[in-house]
C-alpha positions as CSV (number, residue, x, y, z in Angstrom):
1,M,39.2,7.9,6.5
2,D,35.7,6.7,5.7
3,T,36.6,4.2,2.9
4,Q,38.1,2.4,5.3
5,T,35.8,2.6,8.4
6,D,33.1,0.9,5.6
7,N,35.5,-1.9,4.4
8,K,36.4,-2.8,8.1
9,S,32.0,-2.9,8.9
10,T,31.6,-4.8,5.5
11,G,34.6,-6.8,6.4
12,N,32.9,-7.9,10.1
13,N,29.3,-8.2,8.8
14,T,31.4,-10.9,6.4
15,K,32.7,-12.7,9.2
16,F,29.6,-13.1,11.0
17,L,27.4,-14.4,8.4
18,T,30.1,-17.0,8.0
19,W,30.1,-17.8,11.4
20,W,26.3,-17.5,12.0
21,G,25.9,-19.6,8.4
22,K,28.0,-22.1,9.9
23,Y,25.9,-23.1,13.0
24,V,22.4,-21.5,11.9
25,N,20.3,-22.7,8.5
26,Q,18.1,-20.6,6.6
27,R,15.2,-21.3,8.3
28,Q,16.0,-21.0,11.2
29,T,17.7,-17.6,10.5
30,I,14.6,-16.7,9.4
31,L,12.3,-17.1,12.5
32,F,15.1,-15.6,14.1
33,L,14.4,-12.6,12.4
34,S,10.8,-12.8,12.9
35,L,11.2,-12.5,16.7
36,S,13.2,-10.0,16.3
37,I,11.1,-7.7,13.4
38,G,7.8,-8.4,16.2
39,F,9.5,-6.4,18.9
40,L,10.9,-3.6,16.8
41,A,7.7,-2.8,15.4
42,S,6.3,-3.1,18.6
43,V,8.6,-0.4,19.5
44,A,8.1,1.5,16.9
45,A,4.0,1.5,17.2
46,Y,4.4,2.7,20.8
47,L,6.6,5.3,20.0
48,L,4.3,6.2,17.4
49,H,1.3,7.1,20.0
50,L,3.7,8.5,22.7
51,I,4.7,11.0,20.1
52,I,1.1,11.5,19.0
53,G,-0.6,11.6,22.8
54,E,2.0,13.9,23.9
55,I,2.0,16.4,20.9
56,Q,-2.1,16.1,21.3
57,I,-2.1,16.6,25.0
58,I,0.4,19.7,24.8
59,L,-1.6,21.2,22.2
60,T,-5.5,20.7,23.9
61,Y,-5.0,21.5,27.0
62,G,-6.9,24.1,28.8
63,F,-9.6,23.7,25.6
64,K,-13.1,24.1,26.9
65,E,-15.9,21.4,25.3
66,N,-18.9,23.7,25.1
67,T,-16.8,26.7,23.3
68,Q,-15.2,26.6,19.8
69,N,-11.4,26.4,20.4
70,W,-9.9,28.7,17.6
71,L,-6.6,27.4,17.5
72,Y,-7.9,24.2,16.1
73,L,-7.8,27.4,12.9
74,L,-4.0,26.8,13.4
75,F,-2.7,23.2,14.7
76,P,-3.4,21.6,11.5
77,I,-1.8,24.1,8.8
78,I,1.9,24.3,11.6
79,G,2.2,20.4,11.9
80,I,1.7,19.8,8.2
81,Y,4.2,22.9,7.7
82,L,6.5,21.2,10.0
83,T,6.3,17.5,8.4
84,S,6.8,18.9,5.0
85,L,9.8,20.5,6.0
86,F,10.9,17.4,7.8
87,V,10.8,15.4,5.1
88,H,12.0,17.9,2.8
89,Y,15.4,18.9,4.3
90,I,16.0,15.7,6.3
91,V,14.2,12.7,4.4
92,K,14.7,14.3,1.4
93,D,12.3,11.4,-0.5
94,N,8.5,10.5,-0.7
95,I,7.2,8.3,2.4
96,S,3.6,8.9,1.9
97,H,1.3,6.5,0.7
98,G,3.2,3.8,3.0
99,I,0.9,0.6,2.7
100,T,1.2,1.2,-1.7
101,R,5.1,1.6,-0.9
102,V,4.9,-1.8,0.4
103,L,3.2,-3.6,-2.1
104,Y,5.7,-1.8,-4.8
105,A,8.3,-2.9,-3.0
106,I,7.1,-6.6,-3.3
107,S,6.1,-6.3,-6.7
108,T,9.2,-4.8,-8.4
109,K,12.0,-4.5,-6.0
110,Q,12.6,-7.7,-4.4
111,S,11.2,-6.2,-1.1
112,Y,13.8,-3.1,-1.3
113,I,12.3,-0.6,0.7
114,K,14.8,2.5,1.7
115,P,16.6,2.3,5.6
116,H,15.1,5.6,6.7
117,N,11.4,3.8,6.8
118,C,12.5,2.4,9.8
119,W,12.0,5.6,11.6
120,S,11.1,8.5,8.9
121,S,7.7,7.9,9.2
122,V,7.0,7.6,12.2
123,I,8.4,10.9,12.9
124,A,6.8,12.3,10.4
125,S,3.3,11.0,10.9
126,G,3.8,11.8,14.7
127,I,3.9,15.5,14.2
128,T,1.1,15.6,11.4
129,I,-1.6,13.6,13.6
130,G,-0.2,15.4,17.0
131,F,-1.1,18.3,15.3
132,G,-4.7,17.3,14.4
133,G,-3.6,15.7,10.6
134,S,-7.1,13.7,10.3
135,V,-5.4,10.6,8.8
136,G,-4.0,7.2,10.2
137,A,-0.7,5.9,12.1
138,E,-1.0,2.7,10.6
139,A,-0.2,2.9,7.7
140,P,2.8,4.8,8.4
141,I,3.8,2.2,10.9
142,V,3.1,-1.1,8.1
143,L,5.6,0.6,6.2
144,T,8.2,1.1,9.0
145,G,7.6,-2.7,10.3
146,S,8.0,-3.6,6.6
147,A,11.2,-1.5,6.7
148,I,12.6,-3.4,9.4
149,G,12.0,-6.6,7.9
150,S,13.8,-5.2,4.9
151,S,16.6,-4.2,6.8
152,L,17.4,-7.2,8.6
153,G,16.9,-9.4,5.8
154,R,19.6,-7.6,4.0
155,L,21.9,-7.6,6.6
156,F,21.2,-11.4,7.1
157,N,21.8,-11.5,2.7
158,I,18.0,-13.5,2.8
159,N,17.3,-13.5,-0.7
160,S,14.3,-11.7,-2.3
161,K,11.5,-14.6,-1.9
162,R,12.4,-14.8,1.5
163,M,12.8,-11.2,2.1
164,M,8.7,-10.8,0.7
165,I,8.8,-12.9,4.2
166,L,10.3,-10.7,6.2
167,V,8.6,-7.4,4.6
168,G,5.1,-9.3,5.9
169,C,6.3,-10.5,9.1
170,G,6.9,-6.5,9.4
171,A,3.4,-5.8,8.5
172,A,1.8,-8.2,10.2
173,A,3.6,-7.3,13.1
174,A,2.9,-3.8,12.9
175,I,-1.0,-4.2,12.8
176,A,-0.9,-6.5,15.6
177,G,1.5,-4.1,17.8
178,I,-0.7,-1.0,17.2
179,F,-4.2,-3.2,18.1
180,K,-3.1,-6.0,19.9
181,A,-4.6,-7.8,17.6
182,P,-2.7,-11.0,16.5
183,I,-4.9,-12.9,14.4
184,A,-5.6,-9.0,12.2
185,G,-2.3,-8.5,11.7
186,L,-1.9,-12.0,10.0
187,V,-4.8,-11.9,8.0
188,F,-3.9,-8.5,7.1
189,T,-0.4,-9.7,5.8
190,L,-2.6,-12.3,3.6
191,E,-5.2,-10.6,2.3
192,I,-3.3,-6.9,1.3
193,L,0.3,-7.5,0.6
194,M,-1.1,-10.9,-1.0
195,I,1.8,-13.1,0.4
196,N,1.1,-16.9,0.1
197,L,0.0,-18.8,2.3
198,T,2.3,-21.7,2.8
199,M,4.2,-23.7,6.3
200,S,7.1,-21.4,5.3
201,S,5.6,-17.9,5.5
202,L,2.6,-18.6,8.0
203,M,4.9,-19.3,10.9
204,P,7.0,-16.2,10.8
205,I,4.5,-14.2,10.4
206,L,2.9,-15.6,12.9
207,I,5.2,-15.5,15.3
208,S,5.7,-11.7,14.7
209,S,2.3,-10.8,14.5
210,V,2.4,-12.6,18.6
211,T,5.9,-11.0,19.4
212,A,4.7,-7.7,18.9
213,T,1.0,-8.3,20.4
214,V,3.1,-9.2,23.9
215,F,5.8,-6.2,23.5
216,S,2.5,-4.0,22.9
217,Y,0.7,-5.2,26.4
218,I,3.8,-4.8,28.1
219,F,4.5,-1.5,27.3
220,L,0.6,-0.2,27.4
221,G,-1.1,-2.7,29.4
222,Q,-4.4,-4.8,29.2
223,K,-6.3,-1.5,27.9
224,S,-7.9,-1.9,24.4
225,L,-8.0,0.5,22.1
226,F,-11.9,0.9,22.2
227,N,-14.2,0.4,25.1
228,F,-17.2,-1.6,24.1
229,M,-19.2,-3.9,25.8
230,L,-21.7,-6.2,24.8
231,V,-25.0,-5.8,25.8
232,D,-27.6,-6.7,23.2
233,P,-26.3,-9.7,21.6
234,W,-27.3,-10.4,17.8
235,V,-30.7,-12.3,17.0
236,V,-31.7,-13.4,13.4
237,E,-34.5,-11.0,13.3
238,R,-32.1,-8.3,12.6
239,T,-30.1,-10.3,9.6
240,P,-32.4,-7.9,6.9
241,A,-30.8,-4.8,8.7
242,C,-27.0,-6.7,8.7
243,I,-27.6,-6.8,5.3
244,L,-28.9,-2.9,4.0
245,L,-25.9,-1.7,6.5
246,G,-23.8,-3.6,4.4
247,L,-25.0,-2.1,1.1
248,F,-25.0,1.0,2.7
249,L,-21.2,1.0,4.1
250,G,-20.6,-0.1,0.3
251,L,-21.6,2.7,-1.2
252,V,-20.0,4.7,1.8
253,S,-16.6,3.3,0.7
254,L,-17.0,3.7,-2.9
255,Y,-17.5,7.1,-2.0
256,F,-14.4,7.4,0.4
257,M,-12.1,6.0,-2.6
258,R,-13.4,7.7,-5.1
259,T,-13.6,11.1,-3.4
260,M,-9.8,10.6,-2.1
261,S,-8.7,9.8,-6.0
262,A,-10.0,12.8,-7.1
263,C,-8.9,15.6,-4.4
264,E,-5.4,13.9,-4.4
265,G,-5.3,14.2,-8.3
266,L,-6.4,18.0,-7.5
267,F,-3.3,18.4,-5.1
268,A,-1.0,16.5,-7.4
269,K,-1.5,19.3,-10.0
270,M,-0.2,21.8,-7.6
271,S,3.0,20.2,-6.7
272,N,5.0,22.9,-8.3
273,H,3.6,24.9,-5.6
274,P,4.0,23.6,-2.5
275,Y,2.9,27.0,-0.7
276,I,-0.4,27.4,-2.3
277,K,-0.8,23.6,-2.0
278,L,0.4,23.8,1.9
279,C,-2.2,26.8,2.4
280,V,-5.2,25.4,0.1
281,G,-5.1,21.8,2.1
282,G,-4.2,23.4,5.7
283,L,-7.0,26.1,5.1
284,M,-9.2,23.4,4.1
285,L,-8.5,21.1,6.9
286,S,-8.5,23.7,9.5
287,T,-12.0,25.0,8.8
288,L,-13.3,21.6,8.6
289,I,-11.4,20.9,12.4
290,F,-13.0,23.6,13.4
291,F,-16.5,22.8,12.7
292,F,-16.6,19.6,13.5
293,P,-14.0,18.8,15.9
294,S,-14.1,15.2,16.0
295,L,-11.9,15.0,12.7
296,Y,-8.8,16.0,14.7
297,G,-6.4,13.4,14.1
298,E,-7.2,10.1,14.3
299,G,-10.3,10.5,16.1
300,Y,-10.6,7.1,17.9
301,S,-11.9,9.2,20.9
302,A,-14.8,10.5,18.9
303,I,-15.3,6.5,18.3
304,D,-15.2,5.7,21.6
305,V,-18.0,7.9,22.7
306,L,-20.2,6.6,20.0
307,L,-19.7,2.6,21.5
308,T,-19.6,3.5,24.8
309,G,-23.0,6.2,24.7
310,K,-26.2,4.7,25.6
311,T,-28.2,7.7,25.5
312,V,-28.8,10.7,23.0
313,A,-27.1,12.8,25.9
314,D,-24.0,10.1,26.3
315,W,-23.7,10.7,22.4
316,S,-24.1,14.2,22.2
317,K,-20.5,14.5,23.7
318,V,-19.5,13.8,20.5
319,M,-20.2,17.1,19.4
320,N,-18.5,19.0,22.7
321,G,-16.5,21.8,21.3
322,S,-18.2,22.4,18.3
323,L,-20.9,25.3,17.2
324,F,-23.2,22.1,17.4
325,A,-22.2,21.2,21.2
326,G,-25.3,21.6,23.3
327,H,-27.9,20.9,20.6
328,S,-28.5,17.1,21.1
329,S,-31.3,17.6,18.4
330,L,-28.8,18.2,15.1
331,L,-26.9,15.1,16.3
332,I,-28.2,12.9,13.4
333,L,-26.9,16.4,10.9
334,Y,-23.4,16.6,13.0
335,I,-22.8,12.6,12.0
336,F,-23.9,13.3,8.3
337,F,-21.6,16.4,7.9
338,V,-18.5,14.0,9.8
339,V,-18.9,11.0,7.3
340,F,-19.0,13.6,4.3
341,T,-16.2,15.8,5.4
342,K,-13.9,12.9,6.6
343,T,-12.7,12.0,3.2
344,F,-12.2,15.3,2.6
345,A,-9.8,16.8,5.7
346,T,-7.8,12.8,5.2
347,S,-7.1,14.0,1.5
348,A,-5.9,17.5,2.5
349,T,-3.7,16.1,5.7
350,N,-2.1,14.2,3.0
351,G,-2.1,16.2,-0.3
352,S,-1.1,19.0,1.3
353,G,2.2,17.6,2.7
354,G,1.6,15.8,5.8
355,C,1.6,11.9,6.2
356,G,-0.4,9.7,7.2
357,G,-2.5,6.7,6.1
358,T,-6.2,5.8,5.2
359,F,-6.8,2.8,7.8
360,A,-8.3,4.8,10.7
361,P,-10.1,7.1,8.4
362,S,-11.7,4.6,7.2
363,L,-12.4,2.9,10.5
364,F,-13.7,6.0,11.5
365,V,-16.1,6.9,8.6
366,G,-17.7,3.1,8.9
367,A,-18.1,3.6,12.8
368,F,-19.7,7.1,12.1
369,A,-21.9,5.9,9.0
370,G,-22.7,2.6,10.7
371,F,-24.2,4.7,13.7
372,L,-25.9,7.3,11.7
373,F,-27.9,4.1,9.6
374,A,-28.7,2.7,13.0
375,R,-30.0,6.2,14.9
376,V,-32.0,7.2,11.7
377,W,-33.4,3.3,11.6
378,N,-34.5,3.5,15.4
379,I,-36.2,7.1,14.7
380,Y,-38.3,6.2,12.2
381,Q,-38.7,3.0,13.5
382,I,-38.2,1.0,9.9
383,G,-37.9,-2.5,11.5
384,P,-37.3,-4.2,14.8
385,Y,-34.7,-2.4,17.4
386,I,-31.2,-2.3,16.7
387,P,-28.7,-1.5,18.9
388,E,-26.5,2.0,17.9
389,Q,-23.2,0.4,19.5
390,N,-23.3,-2.6,17.8
391,F,-23.7,-1.7,14.5
392,T,-21.0,1.4,15.2
393,L,-19.0,-1.8,15.7
394,M,-20.0,-3.4,12.3
395,G,-20.1,0.0,10.4
396,M,-16.2,-0.3,10.9
397,A,-16.1,-3.5,9.9
398,G,-18.1,-2.6,6.6
399,V,-16.2,0.1,5.5
400,M,-12.8,-0.5,6.6
401,T,-13.7,-3.7,3.8
402,G,-15.4,-1.8,1.0
403,V,-12.4,0.4,1.5
404,M,-9.5,-2.3,1.0
405,H,-11.2,-5.0,0.1
406,A,-10.2,-7.3,2.9
407,P,-13.3,-8.4,4.7
408,L,-11.3,-11.4,7.1
409,T,-9.0,-8.8,8.2
410,A,-11.8,-6.1,8.8
411,I,-14.1,-9.4,10.4
412,F,-10.7,-10.0,12.9
413,L,-9.7,-7.3,13.5
414,I,-13.1,-5.4,15.2
415,A,-13.6,-8.5,17.0
416,E,-10.3,-8.4,18.4
417,L,-10.5,-4.7,19.0
418,T,-13.5,-5.0,21.3
419,G,-13.6,-8.4,22.4
420,G,-16.9,-8.5,20.0
421,Y,-16.2,-12.0,19.5
422,R,-20.4,-12.6,20.0
423,L,-20.9,-10.7,16.9
424,F,-19.0,-12.3,14.2
425,I,-22.0,-13.5,12.4
426,P,-23.6,-10.0,11.8
427,L,-19.4,-9.1,11.4
428,M,-19.3,-11.2,8.6
429,I,-22.8,-10.7,6.5
430,V,-22.3,-6.9,7.1
431,S,-18.7,-7.4,5.4
432,I,-19.3,-9.9,2.5
433,S,-22.2,-7.6,1.7
434,S,-20.3,-4.2,1.7
435,Y,-17.5,-6.2,-0.1
436,M,-19.9,-7.2,-2.9
437,M,-21.3,-3.7,-3.4
438,T,-18.1,-2.0,-3.8
439,N,-16.6,-4.9,-5.8
440,I,-19.1,-4.0,-8.3
441,F,-17.7,-0.8,-9.2
442,E,-14.1,-0.9,-8.0
443,K,-12.0,-3.9,-8.3
444,H,-9.0,-3.1,-6.7
445,S,-8.5,-2.0,-3.0
446,I,-7.4,1.7,-1.7
447,Y,-3.8,0.7,-1.9
448,A,-3.9,-1.5,-5.0
449,I,-5.4,0.7,-7.0
450,R,-2.3,2.7,-8.4
451,L,-0.3,-0.2,-8.9
452,A,-3.2,-2.4,-10.5
453,R,-3.4,0.3,-13.2
454,E,0.3,0.4,-13.8
455,G,0.4,-3.6,-13.9
456,K,3.0,-3.4,-11.3
457,L,0.5,-5.6,-8.6
458,L,1.4,-8.9,-6.8
459,T,-1.6,-11.4,-7.1
460,H,-2.7,-14.4,-5.5
461,H,-3.1,-15.6,-9.0
462,T,0.5,-17.7,-10.1
463,D,0.6,-16.3,-13.5
464,S,-0.1,-12.7,-12.8
465,A,2.3,-12.9,-10.0
466,A,5.3,-14.4,-11.6
467,L,4.8,-12.0,-14.3
468,T,4.9,-9.1,-11.5
469,L,8.0,-10.0,-10.1
470,M,9.4,-10.1,-13.2
471,S,11.6,-6.7,-14.2
472,M,12.4,-5.1,-17.9
473,N,16.1,-5.2,-16.3
474,Q,16.3,-8.5,-15.4
475,I,15.2,-9.5,-19.2
476,I,16.5,-6.9,-21.8
477,E,20.1,-7.8,-23.7
478,K,22.1,-4.9,-24.5
479,D,24.9,-6.5,-26.4
480,Y,23.7,-6.6,-29.8
481,T,25.0,-5.9,-33.5
482,Y,23.4,-3.5,-35.6
483,V,23.6,-2.7,-38.9
484,T,22.8,0.7,-41.3
485,P,20.4,0.9,-44.0
486,E,22.9,1.9,-46.7
487,L,25.4,-1.3,-45.7
488,K,26.2,-3.3,-48.7
489,M,24.7,-7.5,-48.8
490,G,28.4,-8.0,-48.8
491,Q,28.8,-6.3,-45.8
492,L,26.3,-7.6,-44.2
493,V,27.1,-11.0,-44.2
494,Q,30.3,-10.5,-42.3
495,E,28.4,-9.0,-39.6
496,I,26.1,-11.8,-39.2
497,S,29.2,-13.6,-39.0
498,R,30.7,-11.3,-36.0
499,S,26.8,-11.6,-34.2
500,H,25.9,-14.3,-31.8
501,T,22.1,-13.9,-32.8
502,N,19.9,-14.0,-35.6
503,F,18.5,-10.9,-35.0
504,L,20.6,-7.7,-36.4
505,P,18.6,-4.4,-35.9
506,V,18.7,-1.4,-38.4
507,L,19.7,1.5,-37.1
508,E,19.5,5.3,-38.5
509,N,22.7,7.5,-36.7
510,G,23.2,4.7,-34.6
511,K,19.7,5.2,-32.6
512,K,16.5,4.5,-34.2
513,L,15.0,1.5,-35.8
514,V,14.1,1.7,-39.1
515,G,14.0,-2.0,-39.7
516,I,15.0,-5.9,-38.6
517,I,17.6,-8.1,-40.2
518,D,16.2,-11.7,-39.2
519,V,18.6,-14.2,-40.5
520,T,16.3,-17.1,-40.9
521,K,14.1,-14.7,-43.1
522,I,17.0,-13.9,-45.9
523,R,18.7,-17.9,-45.7
524,H,17.7,-18.1,-49.5
525,I,19.4,-15.2,-50.5
526,I,22.6,-15.0,-47.8
527,F,24.9,-17.7,-49.6
528,R,24.3,-15.6,-53.1
529,T,27.5,-13.8,-53.8
530,E,26.3,-12.3,-57.3
531,L,23.9,-10.1,-54.9
532,Y,26.4,-8.8,-52.4
533,Q,27.1,-5.7,-54.0
534,K,23.8,-5.3,-55.8
535,F,21.8,-5.0,-52.3
536,T,21.9,-2.8,-49.6
537,V,20.2,-3.5,-46.0
538,R,17.5,-1.2,-46.6
539,Q,15.9,-3.3,-49.3
540,I,16.0,-7.0,-47.4
541,M,15.3,-5.8,-44.2
542,S,11.9,-6.5,-42.8
543,P,9.9,-3.9,-40.3
544,P,9.7,-5.6,-36.9
545,A,6.3,-7.7,-36.5
546,V,5.7,-5.6,-33.2
547,V,8.0,-3.4,-30.8
548,I,8.1,-3.7,-27.0
549,H,7.8,0.0,-25.2
550,E,9.8,0.8,-22.5
551,E,6.5,1.6,-20.3
552,D,5.3,-1.9,-21.1
553,S,4.3,-4.4,-18.6
554,M,5.3,-7.7,-18.3
555,K,2.0,-9.2,-19.2
556,E,2.2,-6.7,-22.6
557,I,5.1,-8.1,-23.2
558,M,4.3,-11.6,-23.0
559,S,1.2,-11.0,-24.7
560,K,3.2,-9.6,-27.6
561,F,5.2,-12.7,-28.2
562,D,2.3,-15.0,-27.7
563,N,0.5,-13.3,-30.5
564,T,3.5,-13.6,-32.9
565,D,6.1,-16.0,-34.1
566,E,9.0,-13.8,-33.2
567,A,12.1,-15.0,-31.5
568,Q,13.2,-11.4,-30.4
569,L,11.4,-8.7,-29.9
570,P,13.2,-4.9,-30.1
571,V,12.9,-2.6,-27.3
572,V,12.3,1.0,-28.4
573,D,11.8,4.2,-26.5
574,I,9.1,6.8,-27.1
575,E,11.1,7.9,-30.3
576,S,12.1,4.9,-32.1
577,N,15.4,4.7,-30.3
578,L,16.4,1.5,-29.6
579,L,17.5,0.2,-25.7
580,G,18.0,-3.3,-27.0
581,Y,15.7,-6.5,-27.1
582,I,14.4,-9.3,-25.4
583,S,13.7,-12.8,-26.4
584,R,11.1,-15.3,-26.1
585,V,14.1,-18.1,-24.8
586,R,15.1,-15.8,-22.1
587,M,12.1,-14.3,-21.2
588,Y,10.0,-17.9,-20.3
589,A,13.2,-19.2,-18.8
590,M,13.1,-16.4,-16.2
591,Y,9.0,-17.0,-16.1
592,R,9.8,-20.6,-15.3
593,K,12.3,-20.1,-12.9
594,I,10.0,-17.4,-10.8
595,I,7.3,-20.1,-11.2
596,S,9.4,-22.6,-9.7
597,D,10.6,-20.7,-6.6
598,M,7.2,-20.0,-6.2
599,S,6.3,-23.2,-5.6
600,S,9.4,-25.0,-4.4
601,E,8.0,-24.8,-0.6
């Protein structure tokens, strides 16, 4: 019955696509899908914020501002445990590191993202953040938007090149929808996902971003995510302070990335003991939130306190519910501890089984670090007065730039979020300074660093991008004739006559590679019939000039061909068992095709 239903569904889909293709060309299809993706991504963003908001309202109802709330020790652990159960028993797949997964799909999977990502990340991150997980909703919603784009693309049989654009549309729409920032959504896709800027990609991504933004306004109203009113415009005398802020934030970004990586490594070692991991991470998170309630959830309300406050009394509200409440003289110390511990709280959330991203945490750390810099500067009168609110705003852009290596995204996002367009110049100064400082020590963003280490990161460099888009499965050839070491030369000649290549691997036990017969190298003896019974394959074979291992990247494989004159190279596993071979002609043909496809529009 299920098979009949599937066949009927497939038949209906084929009829629909035939009808659709008759009246609508692929260019128009892409534009239509980009509009649909924008709407669906904005719905997903709205639902995620609704889930988070409702859970937080229910859990924190009746909490007192001036006393410690012991339930902070319990809620995060419950949230992470519920998320773990949901992922393990319902999703049954790893959905962490959302943006990294999108990058991986673009680089190695022809932009294929599993359909369940259209909804699973929304539910999992909603539970995690709603119960206090100190992570962001942006990475999960980017994965959701990208999965929507990927699913619609497969439904309409879109090719892999244009599928990449649809995935980019989903990511752009997600950022635009969650922040009401269409330009930031567009730039995010170009900077982070490395989608090439052409007219064929620009228009669909722009349509998705604008559509998502418009529907977000319809769903959520005109209110911005942060309340910011510029009361002290930037003056050129503050340039040195902006440069120093950028350098300071670059170091903070580096601390954020390195600490996050180290903590993730520690939690990864506990992967075989999920309950121990839950206890360690959950207790770490709940303890940090108990002492520093600003770490609860995304922390955007705490950022709002720093952005809207004008006096120490106003800013001290950020300490409400903590041991520091009512002690305004400890504000600087509290802010410092929050900056220092936020990374541990985020790592504990994700490492112990929660679901969330580092987008919001980078904004949070940036805001607190920017405020800390400005407050210390003014207290000790290091230079001319600098407004704490403005530097809080610039701090968000600085750490986001350093962590994501995306200065344009940071500049436009912060400007659009707050309406702080009159701070464009200082935002640029801070972002550039932060990027230059971070780039000295870390060449890749927090999202790309894992893939870069594996050679799976797509970049704007055409040659590198083409090699990244290639895969071993596309070019390996497994149809080969092999011979054994003890085979007589006369029998070898017969095998050569049956083979369609000049490459004959010599295998022991039908598996282990011990040598190569290259017909071009034995041509001088192959026709001497008097030698047919005197020599065996072992005596005339040659060792492979170089072998390709199954884990080698395309860049390494190309380099091996460039450094040898071989027409074919064998592919082996860790035990030297032959998996197949790769021919120079096939690899270069595939490379040229990808370059041609990338340059066709």
